C-alpha positions as CSV (number, residue, x, y, z in Angstrom):
1,M,-19.0,21.5,24.5
2,N,-22.7,21.5,23.9
3,P,-24.8,22.7,26.9
4,V,-25.8,19.8,29.1
5,R,-28.9,18.1,27.9
6,N,-31.2,16.3,30.3
7,L,-32.1,13.2,28.5
8,A,-35.4,12.4,30.2
9,M,-36.6,8.9,30.5
10,E,-40.1,7.8,29.5
11,S,-42.0,4.9,30.8
12,N,-45.0,3.5,29.0
13,P,-46.4,0.5,30.9
14,V,-48.7,-1.7,29.1
15,R,-51.7,-3.1,31.1
16,N,-53.0,-6.4,29.8
17,K,-56.3,-8.0,31.0
18,I,-55.2,-11.5,32.1
19,S,-56.5,-14.0,34.6
20,N,-55.4,-13.9,38.2
21,G,-53.6,-17.2,37.8
22,V,-51.5,-16.0,34.9
23,K,-50.9,-12.8,36.8
24,K,-49.6,-14.7,39.7
25,Y,-47.4,-16.9,37.5
26,L,-45.9,-13.9,35.7
27,F,-45.3,-12.1,39.0
28,L,-43.3,-15.0,40.4
29,L,-41.3,-15.4,37.1
30,I,-40.5,-11.7,37.0
31,L,-39.5,-11.7,40.7
32,I,-37.2,-14.7,40.1
33,L,-35.5,-13.0,37.2
34,L,-35.1,-9.7,39.1
35,L,-33.6,-11.5,42.1
36,S,-31.3,-13.4,39.8
37,S,-30.2,-10.2,38.1
38,C,-29.6,-8.5,41.4
39,A,-27.6,-11.4,42.7
40,M,-25.4,-11.4,39.5
41,N,-24.9,-7.7,39.9
42,K,-23.9,-8.0,43.5
43,V,-21.4,-10.8,42.7
44,N,-19.9,-8.7,39.9
45,I,-19.8,-5.5,42.0
46,K,-18.3,-7.3,45.0
47,K,-15.2,-8.1,43.0
48,Y,-14.2,-4.5,43.2
49,K,-13.6,-2.3,46.2
50,N,-13.5,1.2,44.7
51,I,-16.1,1.7,41.9
52,R,-16.7,5.1,40.3
53,P,-20.5,5.5,39.8
54,P,-22.0,6.8,36.6
55,L,-22.0,10.5,37.3
56,S,-23.2,11.6,33.9
57,A,-26.0,9.1,33.4
58,G,-29.3,10.9,33.0
59,Q,-27.7,14.0,31.6
60,F,-25.4,13.1,28.7
61,Y,-26.8,9.6,28.1
62,P,-29.8,7.6,29.4
63,A,-29.7,6.3,32.9
64,D,-32.1,3.4,32.0
65,K,-30.2,0.3,30.9
66,D,-32.6,-0.7,28.1
67,E,-33.0,2.8,26.8
68,L,-29.3,3.3,26.8
69,K,-28.6,0.0,25.0
70,N,-31.3,0.6,22.4
71,K,-30.1,4.1,21.7
72,I,-26.5,3.0,21.1
73,E,-27.6,0.0,19.0
74,G,-29.7,2.4,16.9
75,Y,-26.8,4.7,16.2
76,L,-24.6,1.7,15.2
77,K,-27.3,0.3,12.9
78,A,-27.6,3.6,11.1
79,V,-23.9,3.6,10.2
80,P,-22.9,1.9,6.9
81,D,-20.2,-0.8,7.1
82,Q,-16.8,0.6,6.4
83,K,-13.4,-1.0,5.9
84,I,-10.1,0.6,6.8
85,A,-6.7,-0.6,5.8
86,G,-4.5,-2.3,8.4
87,N,-5.0,-3.0,12.1
88,L,-7.1,-0.5,14.0
89,K,-5.0,1.0,16.8
90,A,-6.9,4.2,17.9
91,I,-10.0,6.2,17.3
92,M,-11.1,9.8,17.8
93,V,-14.7,10.3,19.0
94,P,-16.8,13.2,20.3
95,H,-18.3,13.4,23.8
96,A,-21.3,15.6,23.9
97,G,-24.8,14.5,24.8
98,Y,-25.7,11.3,22.9
99,E,-28.5,13.0,20.9
100,F,-25.9,15.4,19.4
101,S,-22.7,13.4,19.1
102,G,-23.8,9.8,19.4
103,P,-24.5,9.3,15.7
104,V,-21.0,10.5,14.8
105,A,-19.2,8.5,17.5
106,A,-21.0,5.4,16.1
107,F,-18.9,5.7,12.9
108,A,-15.8,4.9,14.9
109,Y,-17.2,2.4,17.4
110,K,-18.7,0.3,14.6
111,L,-15.2,-0.5,13.6
112,L,-14.7,-2.2,16.9
113,V,-17.7,-4.6,16.5
114,G,-16.2,-8.1,16.6
115,K,-12.8,-6.9,17.6
116,K,-10.9,-8.5,20.6
117,I,-9.8,-5.6,22.8
118,D,-7.9,-6.1,26.0
119,T,-7.7,-2.5,27.3
120,A,-9.2,0.7,26.0
121,V,-7.1,3.7,27.0
122,I,-9.6,6.7,27.0
123,I,-7.9,10.1,27.0
124,C,-9.1,13.7,27.2
125,N,-8.2,17.1,28.6
126,S,-10.0,17.5,31.9
127,H,-13.0,19.8,31.6
128,S,-13.3,20.4,35.4
129,A,-9.9,20.2,37.1
130,Y,-6.8,22.3,36.7
131,F,-3.5,20.5,37.3
132,S,-0.2,19.7,35.6
133,G,0.8,16.5,34.0
134,V,-1.3,13.4,33.4
135,A,-3.9,12.0,35.9
136,L,-4.9,8.3,36.3
137,P,-7.9,7.1,38.5
138,Q,-7.4,5.1,41.6
139,N,-10.7,3.2,41.0
140,D,-10.5,-0.4,40.2
141,A,-13.7,-0.3,38.2
142,W,-16.2,2.2,36.6
143,Q,-19.9,1.6,36.5
144,T,-22.5,2.5,33.9
145,P,-26.1,1.5,33.6
146,L,-24.9,-1.4,31.5
147,D,-22.6,-2.9,34.2
148,V,-19.2,-2.4,35.7
149,V,-15.9,-2.4,33.7
150,P,-12.6,-3.0,35.5
151,V,-9.8,-0.4,35.3
152,N,-6.4,-1.8,34.2
153,Q,-4.4,-0.9,37.3
154,E,-1.5,-3.0,36.2
155,L,-1.1,-0.8,33.1
156,A,-1.6,2.3,35.2
157,Q,1.3,1.2,37.5
158,K,3.5,0.6,34.5
159,L,2.8,4.1,33.1
160,I,3.4,5.8,36.5
161,T,6.6,3.9,37.0
162,S,7.9,4.8,33.5
163,E,7.1,8.6,33.7
164,P,7.0,10.9,36.7
165,T,4.5,13.3,35.1
166,I,1.9,10.5,35.1
167,K,0.3,10.2,38.5
168,Y,-2.8,9.1,40.4
169,N,-5.1,12.0,40.9
170,A,-8.5,11.0,42.5
171,E,-9.8,14.6,42.5
172,A,-9.6,14.8,38.7
173,F,-12.1,12.0,38.4
174,A,-14.4,13.0,41.2
175,S,-16.5,15.4,39.2
176,S,-19.3,14.7,36.7
177,D,-16.9,15.5,33.8
178,Q,-18.6,13.3,31.1
179,T,-15.8,13.3,28.5
180,L,-14.4,9.9,29.4
181,E,-17.5,8.3,30.9
182,V,-19.7,8.7,27.8
183,Q,-17.3,6.4,25.9
184,V,-17.7,3.4,28.2
185,P,-21.3,2.4,27.3
186,F,-20.3,2.4,23.6
187,L,-17.5,0.0,24.4
188,Q,-19.8,-2.2,26.5
189,T,-22.1,-2.4,23.6
190,V,-19.7,-3.2,20.8
191,L,-17.2,-5.4,22.7
192,K,-18.5,-8.8,23.7
193,N,-15.3,-10.0,25.3
194,D,-14.1,-9.1,28.7
195,F,-12.1,-5.9,28.5
196,K,-10.6,-3.3,30.7
197,I,-10.4,0.5,30.5
198,L,-7.8,3.0,31.6
199,P,-9.3,6.5,31.8
200,V,-6.7,9.3,31.4
201,F,-7.0,13.1,32.0
202,F,-4.6,15.7,30.9
203,G,-4.3,18.8,33.0
204,N,-4.5,22.2,31.4
205,T,-1.2,23.9,32.0
206,D,0.0,24.1,28.4
207,D,2.9,21.7,29.0
208,E,3.9,18.9,26.6
209,S,2.8,16.0,28.7
210,Y,1.3,14.4,25.7
211,K,4.8,13.5,24.5
212,K,5.5,11.7,27.8
213,L,2.3,9.8,27.7
214,A,2.8,8.8,24.1
215,E,6.3,7.4,24.9
216,A,4.9,5.5,28.0
217,L,2.0,4.1,26.0
218,A,4.2,3.1,23.1
219,D,6.4,1.1,25.5
220,N,3.6,-0.6,27.4
221,L,0.5,-1.1,25.3
222,G,-0.4,-4.6,24.2
223,E,-1.2,-5.8,20.6
224,D,-4.9,-5.9,21.4
225,D,-5.1,-2.6,23.2
226,I,-6.7,0.5,21.7
227,I,-6.4,4.3,22.4
228,I,-9.6,6.5,22.3
229,A,-9.1,10.2,22.0
230,S,-12.3,11.9,23.3
231,S,-12.8,15.4,21.9
232,D,-15.4,17.7,20.5
233,M,-14.3,20.1,17.8
234,S,-15.3,23.8,17.2
235,H,-17.1,25.4,20.1
236,Y,-19.9,27.8,19.4
237,P,-19.2,29.5,16.0
238,A,-21.9,29.7,13.4
239,Y,-22.8,26.5,11.4
240,E,-20.9,27.3,8.2
241,D,-17.8,28.6,10.1
242,A,-17.7,25.3,12.1
243,N,-17.9,23.2,9.0
244,Q,-15.0,25.0,7.4
245,I,-12.8,25.1,10.5
246,D,-13.5,21.5,11.5
247,K,-12.9,19.9,8.1
248,E,-9.6,21.7,7.9
249,T,-8.8,20.4,11.4
250,L,-9.6,16.8,10.5
251,N,-7.5,17.0,7.3
252,T,-4.6,18.4,9.4
253,I,-4.9,15.6,12.0
254,K,-4.9,13.2,9.1
255,T,-1.3,14.3,8.2
256,L,-0.1,13.1,11.6
257,D,2.0,16.3,11.8
258,I,1.6,17.9,15.2
259,E,3.4,21.0,14.2
260,K,0.9,21.6,11.4
261,L,-2.0,21.1,13.9
262,E,-0.5,23.6,16.3
263,K,0.0,26.1,13.4
264,H,-3.6,25.5,12.3
265,N,-4.8,26.1,15.9
266,K,-2.9,29.4,16.1
267,K,-4.2,30.5,12.7
268,I,-7.8,30.0,13.8
269,E,-7.2,31.8,17.0
270,D,-5.7,34.8,15.1
271,Q,-8.7,35.0,12.8
272,N,-11.0,35.9,15.7
273,I,-13.9,34.0,14.2
274,P,-17.1,35.1,16.1
275,N,-17.8,32.9,19.2
276,E,-15.1,30.3,18.3
277,Q,-13.4,29.2,21.5
278,T,-11.4,26.1,20.6
279,I,-10.8,23.8,17.7
280,L,-10.4,20.7,19.9
281,C,-11.3,20.5,23.6
282,G,-9.4,17.2,23.9
283,I,-6.4,18.2,21.8
284,D,-3.7,16.5,24.0
285,G,-5.3,13.1,23.5
286,I,-5.3,13.6,19.8
287,K,-1.7,14.8,19.9
288,T,-0.8,11.6,21.9
289,I,-2.2,9.4,19.1
290,M,-0.5,11.5,16.4
291,K,2.8,11.3,18.2
292,I,2.6,7.5,18.4
293,A,1.2,7.2,14.9
294,S,3.9,9.2,13.2
295,S,6.6,6.9,14.5
296,S,4.7,3.6,14.2
297,N,3.6,3.3,10.6
298,W,0.0,4.2,11.4
299,Q,-2.2,6.1,9.0
300,A,-5.3,8.2,9.7
301,E,-8.7,8.1,8.1
302,I,-11.6,10.5,8.5
303,L,-14.8,8.6,9.1
304,H,-17.5,11.2,9.6
305,Y,-18.2,14.8,10.5
306,A,-21.3,16.7,11.7
307,N,-22.1,19.4,14.2
308,S,-24.9,20.2,16.6
309,G,-26.6,22.2,13.9
310,D,-27.2,19.0,12.0
311,S,-29.2,17.6,14.9
312,S,-33.0,18.1,15.0
313,S,-32.5,19.6,18.5
314,G,-29.7,22.0,17.6
315,G,-29.7,25.5,16.1
316,K,-27.2,26.8,13.6
317,D,-26.1,30.1,15.3
318,N,-23.8,28.6,17.9
319,V,-22.7,25.0,17.2
320,V,-20.3,22.4,18.4
321,G,-18.4,20.2,16.0
322,Y,-18.1,16.4,16.1
323,G,-15.6,14.3,14.2
324,A,-14.8,10.6,14.1
325,M,-11.5,9.3,12.9
326,A,-9.6,5.9,12.7
327,F,-5.9,5.3,13.1
328,S,-4.5,2.0,11.9
329,Q,-1.2,0.2,11.5
330,V,-0.6,-0.8,8.0
331,K,1.4,-3.8,6.9
332,K,4.1,-3.0,4.3
333,E,2.2,-4.7,1.5
334,E,-0.8,-2.5,2.4
335,E,1.0,0.8,2.6
336,N,0.0,1.9,-0.9
337,T,-3.6,0.9,-0.6
338,L,-6.0,3.8,-1.4
339,N,-8.7,4.6,1.1
340,K,-12.3,5.4,0.2
341,E,-11.7,9.2,0.2
342,Q,-8.7,8.9,-2.1
343,K,-10.6,6.7,-4.6
344,K,-13.5,9.2,-4.5
345,I,-11.1,12.1,-5.4
346,L,-9.6,10.2,-8.3
347,L,-13.0,9.2,-9.8
348,E,-14.2,12.8,-9.5
349,I,-11.0,14.0,-11.3
350,A,-11.7,11.6,-14.1
351,R,-15.4,12.6,-14.4
352,Q,-14.8,16.3,-14.3
353,T,-11.9,16.1,-16.7
354,V,-13.8,14.2,-19.4
355,E,-16.9,16.4,-19.1
356,S,-14.8,19.6,-19.3
357,Y,-12.7,18.4,-22.2
358,V,-15.5,17.0,-24.3
359,R,-17.8,20.0,-23.8
360,E,-15.2,22.9,-23.9
361,R,-11.8,21.3,-24.9
362,K,-10.5,22.6,-21.5
363,I,-8.5,20.7,-19.0
364,P,-9.7,21.6,-15.5
365,E,-7.4,22.6,-12.7
366,F,-7.3,20.7,-9.4
367,E,-5.7,21.5,-6.0
368,I,-4.8,18.1,-4.6
369,K,-3.3,18.1,-1.1
370,D,-3.5,14.4,-0.3
371,E,0.1,13.1,-0.1
372,R,-0.9,9.6,-1.2
373,L,-2.2,11.0,-4.5
374,Q,1.1,12.8,-5.1
375,K,3.0,9.5,-5.5
376,K,4.3,8.7,-8.9
377,E,2.3,5.7,-10.1
378,G,0.9,4.3,-13.3
379,A,-2.9,4.2,-13.9
380,F,-5.6,3.2,-16.4
381,V,-8.9,5.0,-16.8
382,T,-11.7,2.8,-18.3
383,L,-15.0,4.3,-19.6
384,H,-18.2,2.2,-19.8
385,K,-21.4,3.3,-21.5
386,E,-24.5,1.4,-20.4
387,G,-22.3,-1.6,-19.4
388,E,-20.3,-1.7,-22.6
389,L,-16.6,-0.7,-23.0
390,R,-16.3,2.9,-24.3
391,G,-12.6,3.5,-23.9
392,C,-9.6,2.4,-21.9
393,I,-6.1,4.0,-21.9
394,G,-3.4,4.0,-19.3
395,Q,0.2,4.5,-18.4
396,I,1.9,1.5,-16.9
397,I,5.3,2.8,-16.0
398,P,5.1,5.7,-13.5
399,A,5.8,9.0,-15.2
400,N,7.4,12.0,-13.6
401,K,4.1,13.2,-12.5
402,P,1.8,12.5,-9.5
403,L,-0.9,9.8,-9.6
404,W,-3.8,12.3,-9.7
405,E,-2.3,14.0,-12.8
406,V,-1.8,10.6,-14.5
407,V,-5.5,9.9,-13.9
408,R,-6.5,13.3,-15.3
409,D,-4.4,12.8,-18.5
410,M,-5.5,9.2,-19.0
411,A,-9.2,10.2,-18.7
412,I,-8.8,12.6,-21.6
413,T,-7.0,10.0,-23.7
414,A,-9.5,7.3,-22.9
415,A,-12.3,9.6,-24.0
416,S,-10.7,10.9,-27.2
417,E,-7.8,8.7,-28.4
418,D,-8.7,5.0,-28.0
419,Y,-8.4,3.9,-31.6
420,R,-11.2,1.3,-31.2
421,F,-13.8,4.0,-30.7
422,N,-14.9,7.4,-31.9
423,P,-14.3,10.2,-29.4
424,V,-16.9,10.6,-26.7
425,T,-19.6,13.2,-27.5
426,S,-21.4,15.5,-25.2
427,S,-24.7,13.5,-25.6
428,E,-22.9,10.5,-24.0
429,L,-21.5,12.1,-20.9
430,D,-24.5,11.4,-18.6
431,K,-24.3,7.7,-19.6
432,L,-20.7,7.1,-18.8
433,D,-19.3,5.1,-15.8
434,Y,-15.7,5.5,-14.7
435,E,-13.3,2.8,-13.5
436,I,-9.7,3.5,-12.4
437,S,-6.9,1.0,-12.1
438,V,-3.9,2.2,-10.0
439,L,-0.9,0.0,-10.9
440,S,2.1,-1.3,-9.0
441,V,5.6,-1.1,-10.6
442,P,5.8,-4.1,-13.1
443,K,8.3,-6.9,-12.2
444,E,9.8,-9.3,-14.7
445,I,9.1,-13.0,-14.2
446,D,10.8,-16.1,-15.6
447,N,8.0,-18.6,-15.5
448,W,4.6,-17.8,-17.0
449,Q,3.0,-20.4,-14.6
450,D,3.7,-18.0,-11.7
451,I,1.1,-15.6,-13.0
452,K,-2.0,-15.5,-10.7
453,L,-5.2,-14.9,-12.7
454,G,-7.4,-12.1,-11.3
455,K,-4.5,-10.8,-9.2
456,H,-1.8,-10.0,-11.8
457,G,-1.9,-7.8,-14.8
458,V,0.5,-8.9,-17.4
459,I,2.8,-7.2,-20.0
460,V,4.2,-9.1,-22.9
461,E,7.1,-7.5,-24.9
462,K,9.3,-8.5,-27.8
463,G,11.4,-5.8,-29.4
464,A,9.1,-3.0,-30.4
465,K,5.9,-5.1,-30.0
466,G,4.1,-5.3,-26.8
467,G,0.7,-5.5,-25.1
468,V,-0.9,-5.5,-21.7
469,F,-4.0,-7.0,-20.0
470,L,-5.2,-5.6,-16.7
471,P,-5.9,-8.1,-13.9
472,Q,-9.7,-7.8,-14.3
473,V,-9.6,-9.0,-17.9
474,A,-9.3,-12.6,-16.7
475,T,-12.2,-12.2,-14.3
476,E,-14.4,-10.5,-16.9
477,T,-13.7,-13.0,-19.7
478,G,-13.5,-16.2,-17.7
479,W,-10.3,-17.3,-19.5
480,G,-7.9,-19.8,-18.1
481,L,-4.2,-18.8,-17.8
482,E,-3.1,-20.2,-21.2
483,E,-6.1,-18.6,-23.1
484,F,-5.4,-15.3,-21.2
485,L,-1.8,-15.3,-22.3
486,S,-2.5,-16.5,-25.9
487,Q,-5.0,-13.6,-26.3
488,L,-2.5,-11.2,-24.9
489,C,0.2,-12.3,-27.3
490,S,-2.0,-12.3,-30.4
491,Q,-4.7,-9.7,-29.8
492,K,-2.7,-7.1,-27.9
493,A,0.9,-7.5,-29.1
494,G,0.5,-9.0,-32.6
495,L,2.7,-11.9,-31.7
496,N,2.4,-15.7,-32.1
497,P,-0.3,-17.0,-29.6
498,D,2.2,-19.3,-27.9
499,C,5.0,-16.7,-27.8
500,Y,4.9,-16.7,-24.0
501,K,5.9,-20.4,-23.9
502,N,8.6,-20.9,-26.5
503,D,10.2,-17.6,-27.4
504,S,13.3,-16.7,-25.4
505,N,13.1,-13.1,-26.7
506,V,9.7,-12.5,-25.1
507,E,9.6,-10.8,-21.7
508,L,6.8,-11.2,-19.3
509,K,6.1,-8.7,-16.5
510,V,3.4,-8.7,-13.9
511,F,1.8,-6.0,-11.8
512,T,-1.1,-5.6,-9.4
513,A,-3.8,-3.1,-9.6
514,Q,-6.3,-1.4,-7.2
515,V,-9.4,-1.3,-9.3
516,F,-12.4,0.7,-8.3
517,S,-15.5,2.5,-9.6
518,K,-18.4,4.5,-8.1
519,K,-20.1,1.4,-6.7
520,D,-17.0,0.7,-4.6
521,I,-17.1,4.0,-2.7
522,E,-20.9,4.2,-2.1
């Protein structure tokens, strides 16, 4: 973890020259507001008997309410809007001083804005206590400068009842270990509904308590609960070493394979990288999420990475890494949806391939590890030059090759073999835009009226003749369904324009497509 930072507060009172009468009025108004605020706080606090105070305020985050709120809102505002597939179930966030890790944590917390969360289970390995098993707090609420948040003691009791290694342990929560506490103000800022927390500490005895906690949580969490794994990444290597180690760690977590993560951890230890102490100081919380995710149809997505060397206050000799990840449960129809990173990889493959082939007649080699891009699927690559079509070729039926390879091959074909255009020249390369359509497996339909314009691509076939329109053709042309099908029959297949209506030998198949270009990943 980063050395403790004292986040000093500054006060800049403004003195205005106003009349005594106005002064007196303002004084009374402010006094009434303050008394009302105090009364509300007392009422809120009186609801709870055992409140944990904010032990890390003033060190890892501001102790002043307004300063704290403004700081978090500033971090969130700086994060671009992101979409993830499926229903968000867990996040991984860092826990150093806000000036270092807050901008990274905001990438995960922004996904919670507008969400209804009942309970946030916040997990980390204890940084100050040594014990076996899993510790839960006996507090009925935790306090921060932003207010108090109730602890879900009902869920705590269920976990303790279901698993003997999960116990109350007041001592584990008595220190100023900030790893769980720093997450609470973020939750108070992004969640507008009433919510509860359940802080959880792992001991540090190298047991496999994460498996027990994962089983207990899987059995007892509600639909609107979320798990938060609090963890920093590399501790104290040089800047470039941290970048390399941590990005490999994030990609390993993304596989949801705990054995791979443990092997990666051992590999880094064996390399004896100068000053590297640990790859994840909250590793058991992350393993807990991975354990649940691997058996619950969840998928992981890397949101952002930085380290303390990227901060204006941090040097680059000895850094700490910070990563943000999202874990979501994907519906069956969404399982094949490509995320932003996967789309970016495919677009880069298309661009590099076309440029290498046009300039040197060489097909570049790629090392693609992403399992989603290894699936056997059809794809089209479309080239545009200054807004005009410059080539479009694809493979509809999945070949016996992975998706990334289909994209590579179709990129070459679109640039050099589309009969409607001359081959792309070197002088055109910097003017090209790339669009990729990843296709579902086509399905035959009996009634042409079942086709949904803009959603379905359509294949028409009769004997050796056939043609295809991608789903976006209808959107781009503005055609109605009958015009769309007539043009497909005549223009693409060389058949009678009404063949889709009255020819029993004509087959119609539909497919869907994930269509994306550079503007969709920016």
